[in-house]
Rosetta silent file (secondary structure, phi, psi, omega in degrees, C-alpha in Angstrom):
SEQUENCE: MDLEQRVADLERRLAALEQSAARPVTPPERGGDEELWALRGLKEQWAELGADNGGVLFTGAVRTPAGLRYEWQYGLATDTLLDDDWAAAAESFAALGQPVRLRLLREILGGRCTAAELTELDGTGTTGQIYHHLRQLTAAGWLQTAGRGRYEVPAGRVVPLLVMLTAAGC
SCORE:     score description
SCORE:     0.000 S_00000001
   1 L     0.000  129.990 -177.932  -38.142  -26.282  -24.673 S_00000001
   2 L   -77.807  165.218 -175.435  -37.846  -23.595  -27.361 S_00000001
   3 H   -59.607  -42.911 -179.359  -40.264  -20.699  -27.736 S_00000001
   4 H   -60.624  -41.376  178.742  -41.961  -22.095  -30.860 S_00000001
   5 H   -65.809  -41.714  179.745  -42.704  -25.380  -29.065 S_00000001
   6 H   -63.990  -42.197  178.585  -44.055  -23.552  -26.013 S_00000001
   7 H   -64.128  -43.071  178.894  -46.345  -21.385  -28.157 S_00000001
   8 H   -61.022  -41.341  178.079  -47.581  -24.461  -30.044 S_00000001
   9 H   -64.058  -41.524  178.037  -48.328  -26.207  -26.717 S_00000001
  10 H   -64.217  -41.980  177.941  -50.229  -23.146  -25.458 S_00000001
  11 H   -62.041  -41.303  179.535  -52.227  -22.943  -28.707 S_00000001
  12 H   -64.354  -42.889  179.065  -53.135  -26.643  -28.435 S_00000001
  13 H   -64.669  -42.763  178.445  -54.257  -26.222  -24.809 S_00000001
  14 H   -61.885  -43.172  179.226  -56.319  -23.136  -25.662 S_00000001
  15 H   -61.874  -40.280  179.094  -57.972  -24.968  -28.560 S_00000001
  16 H   -64.501  -39.787  177.025  -58.860  -27.878  -26.268 S_00000001
  17 H   -64.758  -44.001  179.080  -60.444  -25.487  -23.767 S_00000001
  18 H   -63.792  -38.884 -179.369  -62.422  -23.718  -26.481 S_00000001
  19 H   -66.565  -40.705 -179.127  -63.610  -27.025  -27.895 S_00000001
  20 H   -66.987  -25.160  179.083  -64.822  -28.290  -24.525 S_00000001
  21 H   -83.534  -18.191 -176.743  -66.835  -25.071  -24.101 S_00000001
  22 L   -76.179  146.462  176.573  -68.437  -25.342  -27.545 S_00000001
  23 L  -112.204  135.986 -179.799  -71.869  -26.880  -27.946 S_00000001
  24 L   -65.389  143.088  178.403  -72.778  -28.793  -31.106 S_00000001
  25 L  -108.167  124.664  179.684  -75.256  -27.091  -33.409 S_00000001
  26 L  -120.800  153.268  176.155  -77.768  -29.346  -35.128 S_00000001
  27 L   -59.450  154.542  179.636  -80.524  -28.509  -37.609 S_00000001
  28 L   -61.046  151.879  177.882  -83.939  -28.026  -35.991 S_00000001
  29 L   -59.292  132.547 -179.860  -86.008  -31.130  -35.412 S_00000001
  30 L  -133.505  151.452  178.466  -88.010  -31.910  -38.497 S_00000001
  31 L  -125.907  161.577  176.826  -90.535  -34.562  -39.252 S_00000001
  32 H    59.028 -132.344 -177.085  -91.853  -36.221  -42.393 S_00000001
  33 H   -67.551  -18.459 -177.948  -90.753  -34.613  -45.640 S_00000001
  34 H   -67.757  -14.011  178.796  -88.870  -31.864  -43.802 S_00000001
  35 H   -63.818  -23.501 -178.439  -86.019  -34.308  -43.124 S_00000001
  36 H  -105.379   34.814 -176.695  -84.837  -33.727  -46.712 S_00000001
  37 H   -58.809  -39.266 -179.886  -84.896  -29.914  -46.528 S_00000001
  38 H   -68.984  -41.719  179.371  -81.372  -29.560  -47.919 S_00000001
  39 H   -63.876  -41.998  179.240  -82.059  -31.922  -50.803 S_00000001
  40 H   -60.701  -43.962  178.352  -85.275  -30.101  -51.677 S_00000001
  41 H   -63.816  -38.270  178.226  -83.434  -26.770  -51.816 S_00000001
  42 H   -64.222  -44.423 -179.548  -80.708  -28.287  -53.992 S_00000001
  43 H   -62.698  -38.504  177.704  -83.229  -29.692  -56.460 S_00000001
  44 H   -64.684  -41.657  179.134  -84.914  -26.303  -56.737 S_00000001
  45 H   -63.381  -45.093 -179.209  -81.569  -24.607  -57.443 S_00000001
  46 H   -65.224  -37.483  179.183  -80.623  -27.117  -60.155 S_00000001
  47 H   -64.221  -41.841  178.477  -84.063  -26.770  -61.757 S_00000001
  48 H   -63.081  -31.240 -179.696  -83.691  -22.970  -61.888 S_00000001
  49 L   -85.240   -4.161  179.966  -80.316  -23.401  -63.594 S_00000001
  50 L    76.210   20.668  177.571  -81.782  -25.790  -66.143 S_00000001
  51 L   -84.817   88.643 -174.175  -79.658  -28.723  -65.005 S_00000001
  52 L   -60.729  -30.468 -178.144  -82.108  -31.436  -66.043 S_00000001
  53 L   -94.329    9.237  177.424  -79.969  -34.265  -64.665 S_00000001
  54 L    77.616 -158.636 -178.335  -79.447  -32.593  -61.299 S_00000001
  55 E  -172.463 -176.313 -178.480  -76.153  -32.238  -59.563 S_00000001
  56 E  -125.499  136.394  178.263  -74.096  -32.786  -56.462 S_00000001
  57 E  -132.274  135.115  168.359  -73.421  -30.265  -53.733 S_00000001
  58 E  -129.339  144.044 -171.299  -71.289  -30.612  -50.659 S_00000001
  59 E  -152.104  159.928  176.526  -71.105  -28.026  -47.969 S_00000001
  60 E  -170.256  153.939  172.599  -70.102  -27.559  -44.387 S_00000001
  61 E  -131.293  109.252 -172.960  -69.587  -25.129  -41.547 S_00000001
  62 E  -130.613  156.658  168.946  -67.034  -26.510  -39.111 S_00000001
  63 E  -123.948  126.309 -178.659  -64.787  -25.504  -36.269 S_00000001
  64 L   -78.512  164.862  175.851  -61.630  -27.587  -35.889 S_00000001
  65 L   -57.726  -24.291  177.735  -60.238  -28.729  -32.537 S_00000001
  66 L   -80.480   -1.230  176.745  -57.655  -25.945  -32.979 S_00000001
  67 L    90.502    2.442  179.291  -60.536  -23.434  -32.971 S_00000001
  68 L   -81.299  142.983 -178.558  -60.378  -22.471  -36.643 S_00000001
  69 E  -111.083  139.450  178.448  -63.708  -21.983  -38.443 S_00000001
  70 E  -136.000  135.217  171.562  -64.431  -22.905  -42.052 S_00000001
  71 E  -127.238  132.135 -171.530  -67.548  -22.435  -44.167 S_00000001
  72 E  -158.132  146.908  171.593  -67.479  -23.881  -47.638 S_00000001
  73 E  -151.224  152.771 -179.639  -69.661  -25.207  -50.436 S_00000001
  74 E  -156.555  138.701  178.765  -69.110  -26.550  -53.911 S_00000001
  75 E  -144.787  154.079  176.263  -71.403  -28.089  -56.473 S_00000001
  76 E  -141.167  147.059  175.139  -71.318  -29.466  -59.985 S_00000001
  77 E   -68.230  147.789 -179.423  -73.964  -30.532  -62.439 S_00000001
  78 H   -55.599  -43.972 -179.262  -74.259  -34.292  -62.932 S_00000001
  79 H   -58.757  -41.533  179.433  -73.399  -34.005  -66.622 S_00000001
  80 H   -63.163  -45.189 -179.966  -70.156  -32.188  -65.800 S_00000001
  81 H   -62.599  -43.956 -177.311  -69.160  -34.811  -63.255 S_00000001
  82 H   -72.015  -24.858  179.637  -69.907  -37.730  -65.557 S_00000001
  83 H   -86.040  -18.373 -178.312  -68.040  -36.121  -68.466 S_00000001
  84 L   -68.100  161.033  175.090  -64.882  -35.313  -66.459 S_00000001
  85 L   -84.039  104.675 -176.795  -61.754  -37.500  -66.484 S_00000001
  86 H   -68.738  -22.012  179.744  -62.004  -39.337  -63.178 S_00000001
  87 H   -61.516  -25.792  179.789  -58.408  -40.556  -63.456 S_00000001
  88 H   -63.596  -21.912 -179.356  -57.311  -37.022  -62.576 S_00000001
  89 H   -85.308   -7.959 -173.708  -58.614  -37.631  -59.028 S_00000001
  90 H   -59.500  -43.621 -178.718  -56.446  -40.725  -58.496 S_00000001
  91 H   -62.477  -40.940  179.810  -53.461  -38.856  -57.005 S_00000001
  92 H   -64.996  -45.340  177.385  -55.674  -37.048  -54.528 S_00000001
  93 H   -64.831  -40.852 -178.981  -57.394  -40.264  -53.439 S_00000001
  94 H   -61.387  -39.027  179.826  -54.076  -42.121  -53.294 S_00000001
  95 H   -61.912  -30.212 -179.354  -52.614  -39.514  -50.948 S_00000001
  96 H   -89.806   -7.164 -173.674  -55.474  -40.196  -48.521 S_00000001
  97 L   -83.693   28.932 -179.121  -55.276  -43.970  -48.892 S_00000001
  98 L  -136.296  123.479 -175.346  -52.751  -44.458  -46.106 S_00000001
  99 H   -55.517  -37.896 -179.241  -53.763  -44.541  -42.409 S_00000001
 100 H   -65.588  -37.862  179.516  -50.718  -42.585  -41.202 S_00000001
 101 H   -65.604  -40.423  177.123  -51.475  -39.763  -43.642 S_00000001
 102 H   -63.603  -39.303  178.079  -55.059  -39.553  -42.424 S_00000001
 103 H   -65.497  -40.948  178.479  -53.801  -39.418  -38.863 S_00000001
 104 H   -60.573  -42.854  178.032  -51.343  -36.656  -39.768 S_00000001
 105 H   -61.091  -44.316  179.344  -54.176  -34.630  -41.318 S_00000001
 106 H   -62.017  -43.235 -179.908  -56.315  -35.126  -38.203 S_00000001
 107 H   -65.415  -39.424  179.206  -53.437  -34.076  -35.941 S_00000001
 108 H   -66.406  -42.073  175.658  -52.710  -30.984  -38.051 S_00000001
 109 H   -62.989  -28.232  179.577  -56.380  -29.972  -37.938 S_00000001
 110 L   -82.378   -7.088  175.775  -56.153  -30.492  -34.179 S_00000001
 111 L   118.189  -10.779  174.778  -53.269  -28.084  -33.790 S_00000001
 112 L   -84.045  104.342 -167.429  -50.108  -30.175  -34.119 S_00000001
 113 L  -114.416   -7.716 -178.741  -48.631  -28.336  -37.064 S_00000001
 114 E  -108.285  155.486  177.511  -44.878  -28.950  -37.126 S_00000001
 115 H   -60.496  -36.116  178.908  -42.968  -32.014  -38.227 S_00000001
 116 H   -60.681  -43.795  178.550  -41.335  -32.063  -34.779 S_00000001
 117 H   -65.331  -38.413 -177.447  -44.749  -32.332  -33.081 S_00000001
 118 H   -71.331  -31.613  179.227  -45.858  -35.012  -35.516 S_00000001
 119 H   -71.566  -18.200  178.199  -42.744  -37.140  -34.966 S_00000001
 120 L   -75.500  -15.214 -177.443  -43.587  -37.288  -31.248 S_00000001
 121 L   -74.484  139.780  175.854  -46.759  -39.246  -32.000 S_00000001
 122 L   -72.788  141.749  173.358  -46.706  -42.988  -31.470 S_00000001
 123 L    79.990   10.754 -179.726  -47.250  -45.166  -34.519 S_00000001
 124 L  -101.120   -7.008  177.038  -46.497  -42.575  -37.186 S_00000001
 125 L   100.766 -170.688 -178.730  -43.061  -43.865  -38.142 S_00000001
 126 L   -77.907  169.903  177.154  -39.619  -42.368  -38.354 S_00000001
 127 H   -57.847  -43.961  179.172  -38.847  -38.738  -39.063 S_00000001
 128 H   -61.627  -41.048  178.480  -38.007  -39.657  -42.669 S_00000001
 129 H   -65.526  -40.306  179.429  -41.298  -41.516  -43.087 S_00000001
 130 H   -64.142  -44.363  177.325  -43.269  -38.590  -41.677 S_00000001
 131 H   -61.707  -37.093  176.452  -41.567  -36.164  -44.059 S_00000001
 132 H   -60.787  -47.159  179.606  -42.376  -38.546  -46.934 S_00000001
 133 H   -63.364  -41.625  178.890  -46.065  -38.555  -45.936 S_00000001
 134 H   -62.844  -39.448  177.301  -46.088  -34.763  -45.551 S_00000001
 135 H   -64.567  -41.686  179.834  -44.582  -34.377  -49.042 S_00000001
 136 H   -63.525  -44.126  179.148  -47.205  -36.710  -50.529 S_00000001
 137 H   -66.278  -36.739  178.286  -50.054  -34.811  -48.864 S_00000001
 138 H   -68.440  -44.475 -179.663  -48.574  -31.483  -49.964 S_00000001
 139 H   -61.438  -33.948 -179.455  -48.092  -32.643  -53.556 S_00000001
 140 L   -86.259   -2.302  176.791  -51.739  -33.762  -53.701 S_00000001
 141 L    88.387    6.156  179.971  -52.954  -30.435  -52.270 S_00000001
 142 L   -83.931  -16.578  176.223  -54.156  -31.743  -48.900 S_00000001
 143 L  -134.438  159.984  169.891  -51.460  -29.781  -47.048 S_00000001
 144 E  -144.910  155.751  177.387  -49.516  -26.598  -47.534 S_00000001
 145 E   -80.503  143.058 -177.373  -46.607  -25.088  -45.674 S_00000001
 146 L  -116.764   20.163  179.337  -47.506  -22.203  -43.423 S_00000001
 147 L    85.052  152.754  177.282  -43.999  -20.912  -42.759 S_00000001
 148 L    53.698   38.272  175.642  -41.520  -21.649  -39.972 S_00000001
 149 L    74.201   16.532 -178.107  -41.806  -25.407  -40.485 S_00000001
 150 E  -102.385  149.104  177.208  -45.564  -25.462  -39.952 S_00000001
 151 E  -118.998  153.211  175.491  -48.137  -27.281  -42.051 S_00000001
 152 E  -147.959  153.498  171.712  -51.837  -26.577  -42.498 S_00000001
 153 L   -81.299  124.122  179.685  -54.759  -28.025  -44.384 S_00000001
 154 L   -56.010  143.331 -176.999  -55.692  -25.369  -46.977 S_00000001
 155 H   -52.228  -40.437 -179.507  -59.008  -23.704  -46.125 S_00000001
 156 H   -74.398    0.330  179.308  -60.596  -24.956  -49.344 S_00000001
 157 H  -113.000   -9.769 -176.703  -59.710  -28.553  -48.451 S_00000001
 158 H   -64.776  -56.452 -178.962  -61.002  -28.786  -44.865 S_00000001
 159 H   -63.983  -45.375  176.868  -64.685  -29.369  -45.670 S_00000001
 160 H   -56.886  -38.183  176.882  -63.948  -31.609  -48.700 S_00000001
 161 H   -61.767  -45.292  179.228  -61.706  -33.772  -46.484 S_00000001
 162 H   -67.595  -33.807  175.375  -64.474  -34.104  -43.906 S_00000001
 163 H   -63.412  -44.487 -179.678  -67.005  -34.833  -46.674 S_00000001
 164 H   -63.634  -39.889  177.176  -64.798  -37.632  -47.996 S_00000001
 165 H   -65.468  -38.721  176.823  -64.449  -39.102  -44.514 S_00000001
 166 H   -63.525  -45.072  179.520  -68.212  -38.898  -44.075 S_00000001
 167 H   -63.239  -30.396  179.711  -68.762  -40.622  -47.427 S_00000001
 168 L   -78.801   -5.597  176.495  -66.320  -43.355  -46.372 S_00000001
 169 L    90.529   20.800  178.867  -68.485  -44.062  -43.346 S_00000001
 170 L   -73.590    0.000    0.000  -66.255  -42.621  -40.615 S_00000001
């Protein structure tokens, strides 16, 4: 086993240990109208900005199974969203519309970052097929190369990916 593979295995094991030690953090228990505390704050922000038709905000603070932490938020006014060309999003959605690609993203977030590690997984296809999927995800911006044959989900795409999975009902 080469040094890069051994280091990757150690990183994966360390991430698994850190994850098992972590405790989930949930918002404080709220009752009645307090259940919509985030929505209320969003509506106040849009009102202050004069966005009469409101807007959409997605945000998250996550730690991946590999132990990496991401905090991110993004919002747009409703008018901006409705006026945009939605066809521009088709390539990004298409890249995610394949089960093997979603699995590759999950595995990369979990610490399997090289094509060699990904080809070892059952049910992901041949080496050529995996490279095809990695190219598609990279072209759509869901992956980037991190040097030495490693792939990573760009920091600005981790929370949006999880938001999309949440919206899809995962």
